[in-house]
Structures are given as C-alpha cells and as structure tokens.
C-alpha positions as CSV (number, residue, x, y, z in Angstrom):
1,X,-104.9,-170.7,134.6
2,X,-107.2,-172.4,132.9
3,X,-108.8,-170.6,129.6
4,X,-112.7,-170.2,129.5
5,X,-115.4,-172.5,128.1
6,X,-116.9,-171.2,125.1
7,X,-120.7,-172.6,123.8
8,X,-122.3,-171.5,120.8
9,X,-125.8,-172.1,120.2
10,X,-126.4,-172.3,116.5
11,X,-129.0,-174.9,115.1
12,X,-127.4,-175.4,111.2
13,X,-124.1,-176.0,112.1
14,X,-124.3,-179.3,112.5
15,X,-125.1,-179.6,109.1
16,X,-121.6,-178.4,108.1
17,X,-119.9,-180.2,111.0
18,X,-121.5,-183.6,110.1
19,X,-121.6,-182.6,106.5
20,X,-125.1,-183.4,106.1
21,X,-126.6,-183.2,102.6
22,X,-130.1,-183.9,103.2
23,X,-130.4,-180.7,104.8
24,X,-129.4,-177.8,102.8
25,X,-130.2,-174.7,105.0
26,X,-127.1,-173.7,106.3
27,X,-125.5,-170.5,105.1
28,X,-123.1,-167.3,106.0
29,X,-123.5,-167.4,110.0
30,X,-122.9,-171.0,110.7
31,X,-119.8,-170.9,108.2
32,X,-118.5,-168.0,110.0
33,X,-119.2,-169.3,113.6
34,X,-117.3,-172.8,112.7
35,X,-114.1,-170.8,111.5
36,X,-114.3,-169.0,114.7
37,X,-114.8,-172.5,116.8
38,X,-111.6,-173.9,114.6
39,X,-109.7,-171.0,115.2
40,X,-110.6,-171.0,119.4
41,X,-110.2,-174.9,119.7
42,X,-106.4,-174.0,117.7
43,X,-106.0,-171.5,120.5
44,X,-106.6,-174.2,123.1
45,X,-109.9,-173.1,124.4
46,X,-112.7,-175.5,124.7
47,X,-115.7,-175.4,122.6
48,X,-119.1,-176.7,122.5
49,X,-121.6,-176.2,120.1
50,X,-125.5,-176.9,120.5
51,X,-127.2,-177.8,117.8
52,X,-130.3,-178.7,116.3
53,X,-131.0,-182.6,116.6
54,X,-130.5,-184.1,113.2
55,X,-130.4,-188.0,114.7
56,X,-126.7,-187.1,115.5
57,X,-124.9,-188.8,119.0
58,X,-125.1,-186.6,121.8
59,X,-121.5,-185.4,122.7
60,X,-120.1,-186.0,119.2
61,X,-117.0,-184.1,118.6
62,X,-115.0,-182.9,115.3
63,X,-111.6,-181.7,115.4
64,X,-112.0,-180.7,119.4
65,X,-115.1,-179.1,119.1
66,X,-118.4,-180.5,121.2
67,X,-121.6,-181.0,119.5
68,X,-124.4,-181.0,121.9
69,X,-128.3,-181.8,120.2
70,X,-130.7,-179.6,121.8
71,X,-134.5,-180.9,120.2
72,X,-135.5,-182.2,116.9
73,X,-135.7,-179.7,114.6
74,X,-138.8,-180.8,113.3
75,X,-141.1,-181.9,116.0
76,X,-144.3,-179.8,117.0
77,X,-146.7,-178.3,114.6
78,X,-145.3,-176.7,111.9
79,X,-147.4,-173.4,112.6
80,X,-146.8,-173.4,116.6
81,X,-142.8,-174.9,116.1
82,X,-141.6,-171.8,116.4
83,X,-142.7,-171.1,119.9
84,X,-142.5,-175.2,120.7
85,X,-140.1,-176.5,120.9
86,X,-138.0,-173.6,119.9
87,X,-138.8,-171.0,122.4
88,X,-139.5,-173.2,125.1
C-alpha cells in the first residue's frame, strides 16, 4: 500500500530550507513544520511545501522535501497585498 502524500502550505518556510539570509521573518511555526516534514520523510512519506516565491526554482528539493513556489511575496500593492494575491 502506497503512503499518502502530505502537503504543507507555508509562505516563509523556504527561508529556512533555502538558507535565505536576506529575509528574516521565518519563526517558530515554520521551524515546527520543517521538523515535522523531516520526520515524515524519514518515515517514507512524500512531503511537499507550497511556499512563497523568493526566486527559487520550481520543484526544488531539500532532503527529500519538494518546494513549490506559489506567488511572489512582494507583488501587489502594499495595503491591498493581503487580499490580492494572498487571498486570491
């Protein structure tokens, strides 16, 4: 029997995976999600993160965890950014 695929949606987790030091707004939630994803991949579950687009390549893998960029974090108007593209 094939193990189910697991997908996390976390805008800022790529900052930890990609070791991006130019942005510094990843925190405790992202660290916990990454720890959980590491353990799940160790147990043989395929894990994917949908993250913000920080210029990384689509489908980049790190320790068996695949990252898919969703949208550019800085796109849109600063005040309206919450509604578009985030909620869109």
